N, C-alpha and C positions, 0 to 999 in steps of 0.2 A: 661509801658515800663520798669520800674525798676524790676518788678516781672519777666518779660521775660528774662532780663539779669541775674537775680539770678538763675532762672531755667536753663538757658543755661549754666552758669558756673558750676552749680551743676551736670548737665548731662555730661559736659566735664570732670569734676573731677572724676565722677564715671567711665566713659569710660577709662580714663587714668589709674586709679587704677586697673580696671578689666583687661585690656590688659597687664599692667606691671606685675601684679602678675601671670597671666597665663604664660607669657614669662619666668619669673623667675622659675616657677614650671617646665616648659618644659626643661629649661637649666639644672636644677638640675637632672631631670630624665636622660637626655642625658649624663651628666657627670658621673652619677652613672653607667649607662650602659657601657660606655667606659672603666671605671676603673675596673669593675667587670666582664667584658665579659670573658667567659671561653677561655683559650688558646690564649688570645690576645698577649701573650709573645712568641708565636710560629708562625713563618711565613714560607711560602714555595714558591718556584717558579720553573718553568720548563725552562731549558736552552737547546737550540740546537746549536751545533757547526757544521757548514757545512764543507764539504771537502775542500773548497777553503779558509776557515778561519784558517786552521792549518798552522803553520810555522815549519820548521825543515828540517831534512834530515835523512839519515840512522841511525844516532845516537839518534834520538828521535824527537817527534813532540810535540808542545805546542800551546795552545790557551788561550787567556785571554778574559773574557766576563764581562760586567757590571752586578753587583748584588746589587741593592740598598737595599736589606734586610740585607746585611752585614754592619751594622752600627759600629761606633767606640765602642759603648757599648758592642756589640756582640764580637768584636775583643778583647776587654780588659777583659771581664768577662763572656761571653756567650759561646755558642757552635755552630759550623757549621758542619752539616752532609751532605755528598754528595753521591748520588746514581746514578749509571750508568745503563742505560737501555740495557739489554740483552734480546733478544727474545720478542719484541713487548709487552711492558707493564710489564715485569718482571724486577724489579730494584734490583741491587746488591750494597751493601755498598762499597764505596771506602775507602782506597786504595785496589786495586785488583792485585794479582800476578797470572798469568796463565802460565801453562807449555804446550808446544807442544809435549810432550813426552820425554822419556829418552834420554839424550845427545843431545837434540835439543835446542831450544831457550826458554827463559823465558820472558814473556811480563809483564811490570808493567804499571798500570793505576793509576796515582796519582793526587792529587789536593792540592792546597794551596790557601790562600785567604788573602786579605787585605781590608781595609775599602772601600766598594763600588765595589769590583772586586773579581772574582774567576778565578783561573788559573788551566788549565788541562794539564797534562804531561803524554805522552804515550811513552814508549821506550822499545826496546828489548835488552837483554843482549848480543846478538851476533853482535850488530852493523849493523843490517840489518833491521831496523825499516821501516815501510811503513806508508803512510798517513792513519789515522784511518777512513777516510770517514765521513759521517754524523753520529753524536753521540748526544744522548739526555740524559740529566741529570736532576735530581730533587735535589734542594738545600733546606735544612731546617735549619733555625736558631732558637735557643732557648735561651731566656734570662736565666741568672743564677738562678733566683728565681724559675722559672718553672722547670729547669733542676734538681734542688735539690729535687723537689717533684715528680719526674718521675722515681724513681728507679725501678719500676715494668715494664717499657717499654723496649722491646728488640729493641734497636736502630740499630741493624744489619739488621732488617727486615723492609723494607720500608712500606709494607702493614700494619704492626702493628703500626708503627709510624703514618701513615696516619689515621688509625682508632682511635688511642688514642687521637690525637689532632684535629680530624675532619678536616683534610686538604683537600682542593679542588684540583682537577687535573688541 
């Protein structure tokens, strides 16, 4: 009886030690992967503003959308880039100023942001703005440490940003 108790306790101790050390090793690997994952400091999201979500009148239209990737750290020391979809998959960096020809109107497409939100503003200089309709945007946030090491990336070109940081659509 005594020998079976000793053997049982020994097996229990070996089991606990084995599973505990494996768990610790797994935790260490996960932590290392999370902190050294390439481009973990770069995040992106796609936002669609539908025609009924715009507010405004002939002097301009605006919409505000939730953007959880815009954290207080990003607002205080990072960067936010916004790209407007023109022509089915072709994204152009905002702000955008477009002209409808000489002596006609000029349209402005702007954005601003705060923690957790991004705001879109579209207006025409002639005071005859119209509802922009359904619009799609790509929002990219970059922590300051990653931004400093990305001087060779052309941030005006969304395709290059997407490739440089391996962003998903």
